[in-house]
NUSEMI-431080 format. One line per field, with one value per residue (C-alpha): chain; x, y, z. Coordinates in pm, 1 decimal. Layout:
N
c: A,... .
xx: X,... .
yy: Y,... .
zz: Z,... .
END
This chain:
399
c: A,A,A,A,A,A,A,A,A,A,A,A,A,A,A,A,A,A,A,A,A,A,A,A,A,A,A,A,A,A,A,A,A,A,A,A,A,A,A,A,A,A,A,A,A,A,A,A,A,A,A,A,A,A,A,A,A,A,A,A,A,A,A,A,A,A,A,A,A,A,A,A,A,A,A,A,A,A,A,A,A,A,A,A,A,A,A,A,A,A,A,A,A,A,A,A,A,A,A,A,A,A,A,A,A,A,A,A,A,A,A,A,A,A,A,A,A,A,A,A,A,A,A,A,A,A,A,A,A,A,A,A,A,A,A,A,A,A,A,A,A,A,A,A,A,A,A,A,A,A,A,A,A,A,A,A,A,A,A,A,A,A,A,A,A,A,A,A,A,A,A,A,A,A,A,A,A,A,A,A,A,A,A,A,A,A,A,A,A,A,A,A,A,A,A,A,A,A,A,A,A,A,A,A,A,A,A,A,A,A,A,A,A,A,A,A,A,A,A,A,A,A,A,A,A,A,A,A,A,A,A,A,A,A,A,A,A,A,A,A,A,A,A,A,A,A,A,A,A,A,A,A,A,A,A,A,A,A,A,A,A,A,A,A,A,A,A,A,A,A,A,A,A,A,A,A,A,A,A,A,A,A,A,A,A,A,A,A,A,A,A,A,A,A,A,A,A,A,A,A,A,A,A,A,A,A,A,A,A,A,A,A,A,A,A,A,A,A,A,A,A,A,A,A,A,A,A,A,A,A,A,A,A,A,A,A,A,A,A,A,A,A,A,A,A,A,A,A,A,A,A,A,A,A,A,A,A,A,A,A,A,A,A,A,A,A,A,A,A,A,A,A,A,A,A,A,A,A,A,A,A,A,A,A,A,A,A,A,A,A,A,A,A,A,A,A,A,A,A .
xx: 3311.3,3149.0,3081.8,3033.5,2728.6,2824.6,2900.5,2585.9,2398.1,2640.0,2525.4,2174.8,2171.8,2332.9,2057.4,1753.2,1686.8,1696.6,1447.5,1215.2,1173.3,1045.1,863.5,670.7,696.3,468.0,241.6,101.5,105.4,-102.6,-266.7,-508.5,-410.7,-299.9,-326.5,25.2,115.4,276.4,426.1,596.1,747.2,914.0,1039.3,1180.7,1294.0,1473.6,1631.6,1774.9,1957.8,2096.9,2220.6,2003.6,1902.3,1505.7,1219.5,834.0,516.5,423.1,76.8,66.0,342.8,501.4,901.5,1207.3,1557.3,1902.5,2203.2,2519.8,2612.3,2793.0,2735.7,2644.8,2306.6,1983.3,1828.8,1535.5,1350.7,989.3,807.9,473.6,355.2,-77.5,-257.7,-663.2,-953.1,-935.6,-959.6,-646.0,-696.9,-362.2,-279.6,102.1,277.0,307.0,-73.2,-216.2,-324.5,-585.0,-935.7,-995.9,-715.0,-459.4,-94.7,-324.7,-125.6,199.2,331.0,505.6,698.1,785.9,882.8,1105.2,1280.0,1395.4,1470.9,1698.2,1828.8,1923.4,2110.0,2305.7,2359.6,2458.6,2751.1,2901.4,2779.7,3120.9,3168.1,2862.8,2863.7,2546.3,2283.9,1989.0,1661.4,1451.0,1063.1,842.3,476.1,124.4,-207.1,-147.1,-487.3,-699.5,-735.8,-630.2,-321.4,-40.2,226.9,68.0,33.2,392.9,426.0,192.4,369.3,685.3,870.7,1078.7,1120.8,1499.1,1640.7,1428.4,1519.9,1648.5,1515.2,1313.6,1242.4,915.8,881.6,574.7,486.8,360.8,247.2,157.3,555.8,807.9,1005.0,1342.3,1224.1,1138.4,995.2,948.8,778.2,911.9,616.8,308.7,176.9,-64.4,-388.9,-564.5,-775.4,-1182.0,-1494.9,-1838.7,-2075.2,-2417.7,-2777.4,-3076.9,-3405.3,-3784.6,-4093.4,-4113.9,-4410.5,-4602.5,-4376.3,-4748.0,-4865.2,-4541.1,-4799.9,-4839.0,-4443.3,-4134.6,-3930.1,-3511.4,-3417.9,-3520.9,-3392.8,-3062.9,-3033.5,-3108.1,-2865.5,-2557.5,-2599.1,-2635.2,-2276.6,-2120.5,-2150.4,-1916.3,-1615.2,-1739.0,-1863.1,-1695.8,-1320.1,-1040.0,-1018.1,-604.3,-633.6,-742.7,-1017.5,-1282.1,-1634.0,-1705.3,-1957.0,-1946.0,-2197.5,-2577.4,-2775.2,-3145.6,-3262.5,-3639.5,-3740.0,-3967.6,-4256.6,-4128.4,-3959.1,-3733.2,-3776.4,-3376.4,-3067.5,-2717.9,-2410.5,-2055.6,-1794.0,-1444.9,-1328.5,-970.9,-776.4,-468.3,-506.4,-612.5,-803.1,-1021.8,-1049.2,-1200.2,-1405.7,-1557.4,-1617.9,-1843.6,-2013.4,-2094.7,-2265.0,-2439.2,-2566.5,-2666.3,-2894.5,-3055.3,-3163.4,-3275.9,-3461.8,-3617.1,-3741.0,-3889.0,-3605.1,-3378.2,-2961.0,-2714.2,-2338.7,-2001.2,-1712.0,-1410.7,-1095.1,-812.9,-493.1,-352.2,-176.1,161.1,425.1,758.4,1027.5,1166.5,1521.9,1564.9,1354.6,1566.5,1877.3,1737.4,1637.9,1976.8,2090.9,1846.1,1935.4,2293.8,2243.6,1980.8,2090.2,1871.3,1655.0,1525.4,1418.8,1090.8,911.1,524.2,198.3,10.1,-231.6,-553.9,-506.3,-357.7,-107.0,-44.0,284.4,205.7,199.8,588.6,616.7,468.0,688.5,986.5,1190.9,1038.9,1049.6,771.4,887.4,731.6,900.6,746.8,648.5,505.9,579.6,340.9,501.0,369.1,70.3,183.5,-56.9,-330.3,-338.5,-290.6,-635.3,-675.9,-733.2,-479.4,-239.3,132.7,482.6,748.9,1051.8,1337.9,1163.8,1335.9,1680.8,1563.5,1358.2,1649.6,1961.1,1782.0,1675.6,2029.1,2219.2,1961.4,2054.5,2392.9,2411.9,2172.8,2418.1,2725.2,2583.3,2480.7,2812.7,3022.7,2761.2 .
yy: 99.0,356.2,188.4,372.5,361.9,247.1,-51.3,-151.1,-31.1,-275.8,-550.3,-409.1,-439.6,-786.3,-924.4,-745.1,-1098.7,-1286.3,-1002.8,-1014.5,-1415.1,-1337.5,-1030.3,-1248.9,-1601.1,-1412.8,-1198.1,-1531.7,-1674.2,-1426.2,-1510.1,-1235.9,-1158.5,-1372.6,-1639.8,-1612.5,-1947.4,-2038.0,-1670.5,-1724.9,-2057.6,-1940.8,-1660.3,-1842.0,-2100.2,-1775.4,-1673.6,-2034.5,-2012.4,-1735.7,-1831.4,-1543.0,-1678.2,-1615.6,-1681.5,-1692.7,-1738.2,-1357.8,-1249.1,-1584.2,-1616.2,-1288.2,-1308.1,-1156.5,-1182.4,-1067.6,-988.1,-914.5,-931.3,-595.0,-385.7,-98.0,48.2,-219.0,-80.8,-224.8,-299.7,-392.2,-583.4,-671.2,-974.3,-1017.0,-951.3,-802.3,-1016.0,-850.7,-1054.4,-948.2,-832.2,-824.2,-1064.7,-1144.9,-1493.4,-1383.9,-1359.7,-1486.5,-1797.1,-1739.5,-1675.7,-1356.9,-1285.7,-1056.2,-874.6,-510.4,-279.3,-388.1,-618.4,-873.0,-611.7,-489.3,-837.8,-896.8,-556.5,-675.0,-1033.3,-835.8,-619.0,-901.6,-1076.5,-744.5,-714.1,-1045.6,-1019.1,-725.0,-846.5,-831.2,-442.8,-375.6,-98.6,-273.3,-537.5,-496.0,-663.3,-766.6,-775.4,-939.2,-893.1,-1060.0,-883.9,-517.6,-461.2,-613.2,-476.3,-486.2,-501.2,-744.3,-423.8,-430.6,-792.3,-849.8,-562.3,-687.6,-1056.6,-939.0,-976.4,-673.9,-780.6,-880.4,-653.9,-364.2,-123.9,210.0,293.5,98.3,194.4,74.7,105.0,112.8,131.4,456.5,431.6,785.2,793.4,718.8,384.3,521.9,809.5,789.1,1020.4,1113.7,1321.3,1444.3,1430.4,1360.2,1171.9,956.0,956.3,721.1,514.3,424.6,183.1,300.1,71.3,213.0,36.5,275.6,63.2,190.9,14.5,-151.5,-190.6,-109.3,215.8,305.0,382.3,589.1,696.6,358.9,316.8,438.3,445.0,402.4,459.3,818.6,848.7,717.7,927.5,1274.3,1081.9,1040.0,1408.9,1521.0,1332.8,1562.7,1867.8,1623.8,1770.5,2100.0,2226.7,2058.9,2027.5,2233.8,2343.3,2268.4,1933.1,1682.2,1482.9,1286.2,1150.9,901.9,656.7,362.3,119.0,183.9,-179.2,-109.7,-467.7,-349.1,-303.0,-16.4,-60.2,-233.1,-8.7,-228.4,-249.4,-134.3,-11.4,-48.6,196.4,163.0,434.4,555.9,836.6,966.5,1231.0,1327.6,1400.3,1216.9,1427.7,1509.1,1165.0,1077.3,1367.4,1302.8,910.4,1079.6,1372.6,1098.5,844.6,1143.0,1260.9,910.4,853.3,1183.4,1254.8,889.3,896.3,1234.1,1075.0,758.1,537.5,369.7,295.9,114.6,240.5,52.7,227.1,-22.8,241.3,116.5,229.8,547.3,815.6,777.8,989.4,955.7,1104.6,1416.2,1403.9,1026.0,1087.8,1388.7,1241.2,965.6,1178.1,1323.4,949.6,877.4,1177.7,1068.7,682.2,795.6,1166.7,1494.2,1484.7,1148.0,1218.5,1414.3,1589.8,1418.5,1535.6,1436.5,1137.0,1062.0,687.8,472.1,183.1,6.0,91.2,386.7,133.3,73.8,469.8,537.1,282.6,313.7,588.2,545.9,645.8,538.3,677.1,600.6,425.4,500.9,227.5,362.4,376.1,516.9,419.0,59.6,135.8,64.8,345.7,194.2,294.3,16.4,-176.8,-180.3,-459.9,-398.5,-274.3,-336.8,-204.2,-93.1,-372.1,-121.0,-21.7,-353.1,-251.1,58.7,-87.6,-362.1,-129.1,187.4,3.0,-177.8,155.3,355.4,78.7,84.9,495.8,486.0,249.6,451.1,759.8,612.1,513.7,830.5,1020.7 .
zz: 362.5,107.6,-220.4,-585.0,-735.8,-1022.8,-890.5,-756.6,-1094.6,-1259.2,-991.3,-1056.1,-1445.6,-1395.5,-1168.6,-1424.1,-1627.1,-1254.2,-1077.6,-1404.6,-1388.5,-1069.3,-1111.0,-1362.2,-1177.7,-921.5,-1120.1,-1314.1,-954.3,-699.1,-422.7,-203.7,110.9,340.4,129.1,40.4,64.4,-230.3,-258.9,85.7,-11.1,-322.4,-163.0,111.0,-127.4,-300.9,56.5,143.7,-234.6,-161.0,163.8,362.7,722.1,768.8,1016.4,915.6,1006.4,1081.1,994.5,838.7,573.5,643.4,652.6,812.3,664.5,772.1,545.0,722.8,1105.1,1231.5,1495.5,1263.3,1166.8,1068.3,766.0,634.0,304.8,225.8,8.2,11.3,-138.0,-191.4,-521.4,-553.8,-645.3,-1040.2,-1348.8,-1572.6,-1926.7,-2077.9,-2308.8,-2164.4,-2112.7,-1731.0,-1732.4,-1423.9,-1399.8,-1148.9,-1199.2,-1038.6,-877.0,-1032.9,-937.2,-1001.5,-772.2,-826.5,-535.2,-764.5,-866.8,-480.0,-407.0,-684.6,-609.7,-255.0,-367.0,-657.6,-367.2,-172.7,-413.6,-475.7,-78.6,-25.9,-280.6,-90.8,266.1,412.4,300.7,478.1,771.3,931.6,866.2,619.0,719.0,473.3,515.0,289.2,401.1,330.4,352.9,245.9,46.9,345.7,678.4,933.6,761.6,772.4,869.6,1190.2,1289.0,1208.0,1436.7,1704.6,1634.1,1738.0,1419.8,1500.3,1904.1,1830.2,1573.1,1575.3,1216.7,1262.4,914.2,705.8,312.0,145.0,-248.7,-464.6,-801.5,-971.6,-1291.4,-1374.9,-1366.0,-1625.6,-1613.8,-1493.0,-1280.5,-845.3,-670.5,-293.7,-55.9,300.3,610.3,578.7,245.3,224.8,387.8,645.2,550.7,751.3,589.4,686.3,637.0,741.7,702.3,653.1,739.1,717.4,583.6,241.9,-20.5,-285.9,-505.1,-596.4,-182.8,-62.0,203.4,323.9,357.7,512.2,206.9,316.9,-39.3,40.7,354.5,218.3,-52.2,170.4,412.5,155.3,36.3,395.4,489.0,220.8,531.3,716.2,478.0,340.4,693.9,934.1,866.3,862.4,497.2,578.7,624.6,323.7,382.6,166.5,241.8,-35.2,-92.9,-325.4,-278.2,-247.8,-253.9,-264.7,-395.4,-476.4,-804.2,-1025.2,-794.5,-498.2,-249.8,-17.6,409.3,374.9,180.4,294.3,189.9,197.3,157.9,272.9,505.8,465.9,653.0,751.0,1147.9,1381.8,1599.6,1369.7,1238.4,1547.4,1557.0,1191.6,1281.6,1569.6,1360.6,1073.3,1312.7,1478.6,1170.8,1015.7,1346.4,1363.3,1015.4,925.5,1278.9,1164.8,876.3,1064.5,1009.1,1215.2,1073.9,1207.5,1160.8,1177.7,1103.1,1064.0,1165.0,926.5,817.1,959.0,791.2,657.6,776.4,627.4,818.9,708.8,763.3,655.6,306.9,235.8,272.5,6.4,-228.1,-218.3,-294.5,-558.1,-740.5,-716.4,-821.6,-1120.3,-1240.3,-1030.5,-1304.8,-1233.9,-897.5,-871.7,-596.8,-478.3,-396.9,-123.6,-195.6,-38.4,-135.9,157.9,260.5,539.2,511.4,761.6,1057.0,1003.8,940.9,1249.4,1435.9,1285.3,1097.8,749.2,368.0,140.3,-201.3,-616.7,-849.8,-1181.0,-1478.0,-1702.0,-2093.1,-2288.7,-2621.8,-2561.9,-2396.3,-2018.7,-1864.6,-1689.1,-1353.9,-1016.6,-927.9,-1284.0,-1509.8,-1768.0,-1518.2,-1647.2,-1628.5,-1801.7,-1743.5,-1755.7,-1408.3,-1249.1,-1167.5,-1048.8,-803.1,-696.6,-720.0,-569.7,-292.2,-250.1,-289.4,-51.8,257.7,178.9,174.4,539.4,712.0,555.1,659.1,975.2,1102.5,946.3,1216.1 .
END
């Protein structure tokens, strides 16, 4: 049965205080990846109160819930639950109560939005043209990613969604707006760890040593050629090193230097080739200078692909719901998301929710200690998720 967007918008605004209270509770009580014990218990209590059946225990604390019982399309809505190891600097009533842990990536917003959408959808359950699966996922911020584990552990074996939507806060976009991009959107992400080993000694007698600091310095510079001289310029790629640890001193050359970095791209063939190139260059360069090295590359999330047709439909429905002036086109991003596992397993659409408010100083990016959101984004977050699920079910029924 076709429903009007105004009805869903009204319901979303009616639920705003609920969604805000949920978000603030979660924000004040963050838990790290795969440690979401209380967060999961809280979500389960909310689902019980709504009368929504669920199963839990996936990837540790993940939850799968279902609204509706019809024979139509199953549409999934995903919310991730974990926080980051960051000390919050905001002075707000809902400030994190856990030292060194903060919802600095907006996962509290994502979970609250799915719970708000659940309330809306439950209120119109008898009119749904299919079923809505609620996916509360742990461990987005930590390899191997809760999404991959939920798939491996059979969370979708009984009810495989025909479409899945994921939503993520976007601090560069003002509250009230959303963004979409069909096709390839976010990069794969791999973690690189290299130990360069030489022979330490006195800094005043370098001729007696094999200086791993010098070797590591040459290596970091040389590895930039992996992207600049080996990759196709048409395929975006990034190789960055964010940690160099030598632990010598002003006159002490250490025995080894440790490097950590990340490699990101949008092509699986090139991704594998780059891994081999990094390892070969590291071993050959360090060896040529008298040292040895150990290279470990942990393969992370794949690149995220939004289904072209689903995403175009969703952007159009978002324009109907919010007005075309509030729907923007997104550029590709070199950041990564484990929703990529869902998007490569199911027909998926991962879009952005604006949360910025410059007048209130809400301008900080994710993964920063002062990240926060404009609460005006919350009814958009919950209402649009419900609306997209409804419209996708209706579209499927019509087709």
